Backbone as a ProteinNet text record, in pm:
[ID]
protein_1_A
[PRIMARY]
XXXXXXXXXXXXXXXXXXXXXXXXXXXXXXXXXXXXXXXXXXXXXXXXXXXXXXXXXXXXXXXXXXXXXXXXXXXXXXXXXXXXXX
[TERTIARY]
5597.4	5620.4	5667.3	5675.1	5654.8	5493.2	5441.1	5292.7	5248.6	5281.8	5232	5280.6	5379.7	5452.7	5386.2	5377.5	5284.6	5129.5	5141	4975.4	5005.2	5068.3	5126.7	5152.5	5244	5206	5087	5054.1	4916.6	4797	4753.4	4706.4	4764	4894.3	4918.6	4979.1	4987.8	4929	4799.6	4710.4	4525	4511.4	4560.8	4521.2	4603.5	4695.8	4764.7	4696.5	4613.7	4529.2	4390.7	4382.5	4220	4240.7	4383.6	4378.4	4420.6	4498.6	4510.2	4349.3	4290.6	4150.3	4024.5	4084.6	4004.2	4051.4	4225.2	4263	4238.6	4187.2	4189.5	4004.8	3954.7	3839.4	3806.8	3885.4	3864.5	3951.8	4088.4	4124.2	4054	3940	3830.2	3714.6	3713.5	3554.2	3644.5	3787.6	3842.1	3821	3860.5	3849.9	3690.4	3626	3480.4	3412	3483.6	3440.3	3508.8	3616.4	3726.5	3640.6	3607.7	3566.9	3446.6	3412.9	3189.2	3229.1	3312.1	3336.8	3404.2	3517.2	3602.4	3500.5	3362.5	3301.1	3205.6	3132.9	3052.5	3087.6	3231.1	3333.3	3314.8	3356.9	3339.5	3229.8	3143.8	2998.1	2949.8	2959.2	2984.9	3008.5	3177.7	3250.5	3203.4	3130.6	3050.2	3185.4	3250.9	3363.5	3316.8	3341.3	3341.5	3379.4	3279.4	3342.9	3466.3	3537.4	3636.6	3510	3452.1	3360.2	3306.4	3237.5	3185.9	3281.1	3398.4	3480.6	3501.7	3543.2	3629.8	3533.4	3346.5	3278.2	3248.6	3281.9	3240.5	3390.5	3501.3	3618.3	3606.5	3578.2	3495.3	3437.3	3334.4	3170.5	3286.9	3367.7	3430.9	3473.2	3624.8	3705.8	3627.8	3492.6	3427.7	3379.3	3314.4	3276.8	3381.6	3522.6	3601.4	3641.6	3619.1	3645.5	3561.5	3454.9	3272.5	3312.6	3342.4	3422	3518.2	3580.3	3691.8	3712.1	3605.4	3607.1	3509.6	3362	3269.5	3348.9	3468.4	3544.2	3606.6	3684.6	3710.2	3611.1	3483.2	3376.2	3384.9	3370.5	3302.1	3415.7	3541.3	3681.9	3614.2	3583.7	3565.7	3422.3	3366.7	3261	3276.5	3312.8	3373.3	3494.4	3538.3	3684.1	3559.3	3478.1	3442.3	3377.9	3279.2	3179.5	3282.8	3364	3482.1	3576.9	3538.6	3630.9	3460.3	3368.4	3224.6	3243.4	3238.5	3208.9	3290.8	3454.9	3559.5	3520.5
553.1	426	435.5	572.7	571.6	569.4	607.5	601	455.1	395.8	242.1	145.9	155.9	102.1	176.1	263.2	319.7	284.6	216.9	186.4	36.3	-67.2	-188.2	-156.7	-92	-124.6	-84.2	27.6	36.2	-24.2	-96.9	-199.1	-362	-386.2	-523.8	-448	-323.7	-285.9	-336.3	-254.9	-278.2	-434.5	-542.2	-684.7	-675.3	-716.3	-723.5	-663.9	-552.7	-518	-614	-607.8	-695.3	-826	-889	-1012	-1026.3	-949.1	-948.2	-944.1	-821.9	-785.9	-937.8	-1041.7	-1158.4	-1291	-1254.9	-1348.9	-1345.2	-1239.5	-1163	-1195.8	-1217.8	-1245.9	-1378.4	-1447.7	-1575.2	-1681	-1586.9	-1637.8	-1606.1	-1496.7	-1467.8	-1564.6	-1564.2	-1716.7	-1842.2	-1870	-1959.9	-2008.5	-1899.1	-1854.5	-1906.7	-1854.9	-1795.2	-1953.5	-2084.7	-2155.1	-2264.5	-2237.5	-2354.1	-2335.8	-2192.5	-2145.1	-2223.5	-2228.1	-2269.7	-2434.8	-2527.9	-2657.1	-2661.2	-2614.1	-2589.5	-2574.1	-2525.7	-2486.8	-2575.6	-2627.1	-2789.5	-2841.6	-2871.6	-3025.4	-3047.8	-2883.4	-2896.2	-2892.2	-2852.6	-2875.1	-3027.4	-3076.2	-3231.4	-3302.7	-3267.4	-3314.9	-3295	-3203.6	-3138.3	-3159	-3034.4	-2955.8	-2806.3	-2786.5	-2707.1	-2555.3	-2469.1	-2293.4	-2248.2	-2178.5	-2093.2	-2040.9	-1962.6	-1809.9	-1964.2	-2045.6	-2181.4	-2250.7	-2243.9	-2347	-2202.6	-2056.9	-1960.5	-2007.4	-1958.1	-1919.5	-2018.1	-2164.6	-2271.8	-2292.5	-2216.5	-2243.5	-2164.3	-2011.7	-1916	-1938.3	-2008.5	-2100.8	-2232.9	-2261.3	-2394.9	-2322.8	-2187	-2125.6	-2106.8	-2040.1	-1918	-2085.3	-2169.2	-2298.8	-2336.9	-2351.6	-2393.4	-2284.9	-2161.3	-2096.1	-2056.2	-2079.9	-2087.4	-2219	-2328.8	-2447.8	-2468.8	-2384.7	-2345.6	-2231.5	-2136	-2077.2	-2127.5	-2175.7	-2325.1	-2410.3	-2418.7	-2570.8	-2452.9	-2331.4	-2293.2	-2272.9	-2203.7	-2144.2	-2311.2	-2404.9	-2573.2	-2608.7	-2588.7	-2633.3	-2504.8	-2383.5	-2283.5	-2311.7	-2365.6	-2441.2	-2555.8	-2649.2	-2781.3	-2727.6	-2718	-2643.4	-2599.1	-2500.1	-2437.6	-2553	-2636.9	-2709.2	-2825.1	-2838.5	-2937	-2893.5	-2755.9	-2693.4	-2672.4	-2704	-2664.3	-2747.1	-2892.6	-3055.4	-3062.1	-3031	-3046.4	-2989.5
-3182.7	-3137.1	-2956	-2932.5	-2772.8	-2719.3	-2790.9	-2736.3	-2751.9	-2859.5	-2880.9	-2761.1	-2717.4	-2599.3	-2481.4	-2429	-2317.2	-2350.5	-2442.8	-2472	-2399.1	-2467.4	-2463.7	-2297.3	-2252.4	-2085	-1964.5	-2075.6	-1997.9	-1993.6	-2098.1	-2095.9	-2013.2	-2035.1	-1965.2	-1788.9	-1735.2	-1609.2	-1583.6	-1680.3	-1588.8	-1632.2	-1682.7	-1672.1	-1553.7	-1535.8	-1367.5	-1230.3	-1296.2	-1169.7	-1142.6	-1280.2	-1308.2	-1275.2	-1297.3	-1221.5	-1061.7	-1056.3	-883.5	-839.5	-888.5	-813.2	-790.9	-850.6	-877.8	-803.5	-843.9	-715	-613.9	-535.4	-422.1	-400.4	-451.6	-479.3	-479.3	-525.8	-493.2	-416.6	-358.7	-210.5	-81.1	-117.2	-7.7	23.9	-131.8	-136	-71.2	-60.3	-73.9	99.3	153.1	304.4	340.6	297.6	331.2	388.6	258.8	256.4	303.8	329.5	445.7	543.8	570.9	724.9	786	676	664.6	716.2	614.9	645.4	766.9	826.6	989.8	1053	1036.9	1125.3	1133.8	1050	1009.7	1082.8	1071.4	1116.6	1246.4	1318.2	1475.1	1526.5	1531.1	1521.6	1556.3	1429	1376.8	1517.7	1521.5	1663.4	1793.9	1850.8	1958.1	2011.5	1969.1	2004	2146.5	2209.1	2282	2258.5	2226.5	2180.8	2298.1	2255.3	2340.5	2436.6	2403.1	2534.3	2587.4	2565.6	2675.2	2799.3	2747.2	2777.9	2930.6	2849.6	2994.9	3100.5	3055.5	3111.9	3220.2	3182.1	3268	3352.9	3344.8	3420.3	3528.2	3421	3533.5	3626.5	3669.2	3720.4	3844.4	3726.8	3817.6	3950.6	3905.7	4006.1	4128	4089.1	4227.5	4292.7	4233.7	4309.9	4399.1	4352.4	4394.1	4582.8	4513.5	4591.1	4713	4673.7	4774.9	4869	4811.3	4850.2	4973	4973.6	5068.7	5189.3	5109.1	5210	5308.7	5297.1	5362.8	5446	5387.4	5459.5	5564.9	5578.9	5668.4	5761.9	5739.2	5829.6	5927.8	5830.1	5904.3	6026.9	5991	6067.4	6180	6229.4	6292.7	6387.6	6286.7	6388.9	6481.8	6410.5	6476.2	6565.7	6532.8	6668.8	6761.3	6756.1	6858.9	6923.1	6881	6933.1	7046.6	6941.1	7041.1	7092.2	7146.1	7302.9	7415.7	7326.9	7438.5	7509.6	7419.3	7482.5	7619.9	7612.8	7616.8	7807.9
[MASK]
++++++++++++++++++++++++++++++++++++++++++++++++++++++++++++++++++++++++++++++++++++++

């Protein structure tokens, strides 16, 4: 009787392991399908990707810094010109 009970438990454990593996496979398929749909939806909305946003933000920051440096040089040159004309 003990070996019969052990066999039932072994079969049940194997069945549960197989079911868990199948559930994990289904979960991965659902995640992949959801990601594909989400990506398709975002592409149709013309949403900017994070990497592109960060690159443009960095370019804007550099342009702002350059503008400030040029303004400072212009202020110095204007001050020199004004002092020469006086």
